[in-house]
N, C-alpha and C positions, 0 to 999 in steps of 0.2 A: 280563763275562759274554758279551757279543756276540763279543768277540775269541776267547774260548774256543770258542764254538759254531761259529764259522766259520773256525777255523784249519785249514790243509790236512790235518793229521793227523786231526783230529776228523771232518772231512767225509769223508775216506777210510774211516775206521773205520765211520762210519754207512752208507756205501755197501756195505761188505763185509757188515755185519749185515743190511741190507735184502736184498741178493742172496741170502745164505744162507737167510733166512726164506722168500723167494719160491721158491727152488729146492726147498725142502721142501714147500711148499704146492701147487705146480703140477707137472703131469706133463711131463717133458722140456722144462723151461723154462730159458731163460737170458737174462741181461741184461748188456749190454756195460759197459765201464769207466765208472764214475761215473754210471751210469744209476740212476734212482730210480723205483720202482714201489710206490705206497702206496695203501691203501684201494681196491684194485683186484682184480678177479677175472680169471683167465686160464684159457682152455681148454688142451688138450694141444698141445704143439709150437709154443709161442709164443716169438718172439725179439724182444728189445728192444735197440736199438742204443746205442752209447756216448753218454754225455752227454744222454740223453733222459730226460724227466720225464713220468710217467703218474700221474694222481691222480684218485681218485673215479670210476673208469671200469670198463669190462669189455671184454675182448678175447677173441674166439672162437678156436677151435682153428685151427692152421696159419696164423695171421696173423703178420705181422712189422711192426715199426716201425723205421725206419732211425735213424741217429744225429742228435743235436741237434734233436730234435723235442719239442714240448710238447703234452701232451694233458690236458684237464681236463673232467670230467663228460661223458664221451662213451661211448656204447655202440657197440662195433665188432664186426661179425659175423665169421664164419669165412672163412678164405682171403683175407683182405684184405692189401694191400700199401701201406704208408704210407711215402712217401719222406722223405729227410732234410730238415731245416730247416723242417718244417711247424709251423704254429701252429693248434691245434684247440681251440676254447673259450677265447677270449682275453678274454672279458668285454665288456660293452656299457655305454654311457653314454646317459642319456635325452637326446633332442633336443627334446622338447616342454617341458621344464622351463625356467625362467628361466636357470639355469646348468647346464652339463654337469659341473661339478666335484662329486666325490663328497662333499665336506665338507658339502653341503646335503641329501644323500639317503642317506648311508651312515654307520653307526657304526663302521666298520672303521679309520678314521683313516689312510687311505692317504697323506694329505698331512701327517700328524702332528696333525691336529685335526679335530673334527667338530662341526657346529652342528645336526645332525639329532637330534631327540628319539628317533627309532627308524629302522629301515631303511624307506625310502620308495620304493625301486625295486629290482626283481630284476636284479642285476648279472650273474648267470650263469644260463643256461638250458641244459638238457640237449640234447646233440647225438646224433643217431642215424645210424650208418653201417651199411648193410646188408652182406650177404655178398658176397665176391668183388669188392670195390671197390678200385680202384687210385687212390691220391692221389699226384700228382706232386710232385717236390721243391719246397720253399719255398711250398707252397700255404697259404692261410689260410682256415679255415672258421669262420664266425661262430656265436655262440651261437644255439640254437634251430633250427638247420638239420637237415633230414632228407635223407640221401643214399641213394637206392635201390640195391638189389642189382644188381651188375654194372656200376655206373656207373664212369666214368673222369673224374678231375679233372686238368686240364692243369697242368703245372708253373708255379708262380708265380701261379696263379689266386687270386682272392679270392671265396669262395663266400658270398653273402649271402642266398640263397634256396634252397628245396628243389630237388633234382635227381632226376628220374625214373629208374626202373630202366633199366639198359643204355643210358644216355645219356652221350655225351661232352660235358663242359662245360669251358669255358676262358675266360680273360680276366679283366679287372678292370672291373666285377664279372663273375663267371663267368656265361656265357650258354650255353644248350644249342646245340651245333654240329651234332650228328647222332645218330641212333640207331645202335648197334653192329650190330643185326640187324633183321629185319623184325618187325612187330608179332606175327605168328603165331609166329615163332621165339622171341620174347621170352616169349610166353605159355607155350610149351612148357617153356622153361628155368625160368621161375619156378614152374611147376606141378610140375616134377620134384623140386625141393628137393634137388638132387644134393649140396649141401654137408652134408646129413645122412646121406649114404650111409656104409656101413661102409668101413674101409680096404681090405677085400678087393674090394669093388665098384669103388672108385676105382682100385685097382691094375689090375684086369682091363680097365678101359675107358680107361686113361690116354691111349692113342694116339688115341682118338676125340675127345678134348678139343681137338685142334688144328683141328677143322673143325665149325662149328655144325650145318651141314646133315647131315653124316655122323653127328654125335652124336645128333641127333634121329631120323634115319631108321634108323640101325643099332642104337642103344642104347635110346632112349626108346620106340621103336615095337615093338621085338622082345624086349628083355630082360625076362623075367618078374619079375625082382627090382626093376627100376627103377620108382619111383612114377610113376603116369600123371597127366596133367593133368586 
């Protein structure tokens, strides 16, 4: 039975079926070769890279996930960029128990056996990633972490705690390195909710996105259509 389920032809056919279903469900959606997206909702214009797995999650419009990344129980906002080789939602083990082995706290039999009468520890906790977040290649984001809108996670970082909006965090463990903009600018950007603008608004002001000061001064302060802080 296991050989049948995991032989190359069966796996490939399951990928094709999963891809076909998702392309019917989501607007202008695509997933790369052998990627699997299940129990997940996606906004318009989402791209999933080859050999990537996304499970029990949500991905906002205009976000993409690069190849060979694993995502589990994560809510991802709009306009996010997730690099290749990332691990988001890897599960956790208790450090205050006598043993860290799941045979004593989980009924899932990860090691082929369980001595636990029921599940005694929450192994997976939901992760939240805001809008317009960039996660560099090979980053690891642990369960229960919240990453604020506009944050940047450096390549190879291990994120063990929350990251504030528009903050650059990097390292093992990841620590805040600097704010991308001034506090006043961040307040304007968060208040604008530009990620909810129409395609027409975004197209009209695409050039101003290259400079935060210009965007705030010329768009947020003068465009009657733009939401105000």
